[in-house]
Each structure stands twice: as structure tokens, then as C-alpha cells.
C-alpha positions, 0 to 999 in steps of 0.5 A: 570418488566412490568414497568421495559421493559417499560421503557428499550424500551422509552429508546432504543427508544429515543436514537434511535430518538436522533441516527438518528436526529444527523444522519438526522441532519449532512446530510443535514449540511456535504457536502461530501468531496471527493479528486482530482484525481492525475495524478498517478491515471489516468490511466486505471484499474485495476492497477496490482502491483507486491508485492515486484517486485514479490517475489513468481517469484524473490527475492524480491527487486531484480533486477530480480524480476522486470525484471521478473515482467515487463514482464508480463505487470505490471502497477507498483510495490509494493516495501518497503523502509530503510534507510541506515547508510550512509543516501542511501534510498535502496529499502528493508522491513527488517528491518534486511538482514537475512533473504533474505540473506547471510548477517546478521545485521540492515539496519540502520547498515549498509551503501551502500558498506555494504549491495552491497557485500550480496546476497539477491538471497540467501535464495531463493527457487523455487518449486522444492527447489533449488536455481535459483538465487544465486551469481545471479549479478542481485539478489543485492541490489537496492535504490530507486533512481535506481529503479525510474530511471531504470524503468520509464514507470512503477508506484510505490507504496513506502511503508515507514517502518522506524518507525518514532519515531526511527533515520532513520524513523526521517530522511525518509519523508525529505530525501524520498521527495528530491529524488522524486522531483531531479527525478520529479517523483511527478506523478510517486509515491506512497506515504503509511506507516502503520504508519499514522506519516510517510505519513503526516510528508512526505506530510508536505512537498510534501503539497500533489503534489504526491499521497497518502496512509493510514495508519492503523489509516486512514482506522480504521476510515473510514471504522468505520464511514461508518459501522456505518453510518456516510461515509458523515462526513469520510473526504478523507486524502488519493488517495487510501486504500491499504488493506488486503480483511478482518482484525481481521475476520470483511471483507473489499472487500464487495461492499459497503465500495469498492462503499463508498470509490470510490465514494470519488475518494479514489482507493481501492487496496487489497493485497496480492492477489495470487490467480485467482478466488480472483482476478477476484472477486475484480476486479468484486467489484471494486476495482482497485489495485491489489496487487500481489506476483505472476504478472504471474497469473493476465497477464493470467487472465486480457488477458483471461477474460478482 
């Protein structure tokens, strides 16, 4: 037994030595790479982004929501996009319209004219359970073109929702890049997606001229390399991480992780943060962007404490 314990201790010691040697070697040989800061991120932080336009205050992704959020001086809108049957890019989250409108069907099977007939304020309820925006003329579908043109002073965080394996998803990156360049909005938009492939495909056209977010795979890689002590080996391919405060019980909002990403010029953003104390805590830790359903809460926090 004693010999076994001794052999195990020796093996652990050797493994530890090899790991330390590998770490030291990479530390000497590997030069840490940082991102150049895009114009999108050169305004004063923290950035407050209204999630889907501020879906806690008004029907998500409608002009009502974007107008209300603008009243609270948000820096930007966090939005999602989908492609219609006639290949128009609309500001919308779900694959189907059923949850948020009085209609039914898949966005990719409907034309823009079909979508314009629907009431996207139909299901929204206020704190008293009323439906104050049913039939409202601003509770209509919004195209990405309209959003960019109608809110010229606002940054836009665009999340590509269509799966890259779908027909709509295969078209979105090129159509999106074409629209952005046509409108001269390269410095006003950030492109992200849960699908890393969509970000990569978009960047084949953009060639790093537009700010990029990180997909799930890239966030996971950065986190575990940092946790294992090999953060200096991580090569960032995104300008920002838009992440939850925790995932499967793993804290993603520690000061160390925020500091690590910030040192690489990666702006750290968190969603969806709807409590004033948590917003304040994240800002104190160094978070660059807060995405919230309630831009009124963040407005009063920044006004009163900052």
C-alpha cells in the first residue's frame, strides 16, 4: 500500500511538473493577442441596451418599444432578426409569429406584406393584466432597414436567429452585410448569434470591418482556457461577449473573468439584467454593456448613482 501511495504521489508530481512546464513554456513563447477596438465601442461605457426594444415596457421589437426605450437614453437596442419568405430582414425573435401576434405561422413562410397585416401588440399585457397596445398603429413588424434609418443615433446589437442549416439562415449573412453597407451603418451595428457559423459566415463578407459578438463555442473556449490558466493562449475572434451571469451553475460574472476579457479589448455584456442592484454590481465589476427588459430601471440607476 505504501509503495502504491508513493507511486501515485510520484505520478501526480510528474504530471504537475509537466503541466507547469507546459504553462511556463507557452507563457514565454506565446504573445497575447488583443482586439483592435472598433468604432462601435468607442463611446463612453457602460452601454445600456434595451432587450428587444425593452420588452418589459412595451410589445417586443415594435416601434412602441423602441420609442419608449429612446425616452430613457439607452445607447442601443438588442434585437433579433429573421428572414421572410420574400427575403426581407425583419426584426423578430421567434421562428413563429404565434406567441406575439394575432396570427400564426413561420416567419420564413410568410411575406413581409403578410407580416404587416398582423398585430404584434395583441398578446402584450401590462402589470394590471390589460392589453393596452392591441390594435396600436405602432405595434407592427419592423424591418431592419427601417430600424437603422428611423433611429440614426442608436447603436444596434443584431442577433442572427435563423439556423445556418436552413434556407433562410444560409442567405442571411450576405443579405445582412449588403444592407449594412448600403446604409453606411458599419460603425453602428454589432453582429452576433448563438450559431458561431453565422458570425463566421458574415465576417467572410465583412472582413472584420463590423463589430462582432461571440457564439457559444467561442465563449466556452475562452472561459475554460482562462479557468485552466492558459488564458494567454486564447486568441479573440470577437469584439464583445454577450453572456448570462451564469450558465449551468458556472459563474460568468466574476471580476477575474471580466478583467481577463477586458484586457483583450473584449467588451463584456450581460443579459437580461432587470434588477437595479445587479446592474450596479456588474457595472462596478467592469461590465461594459447591460442588456435589460426595463430601460427605465437602468436610467434611474445611472442618473442617481453615476
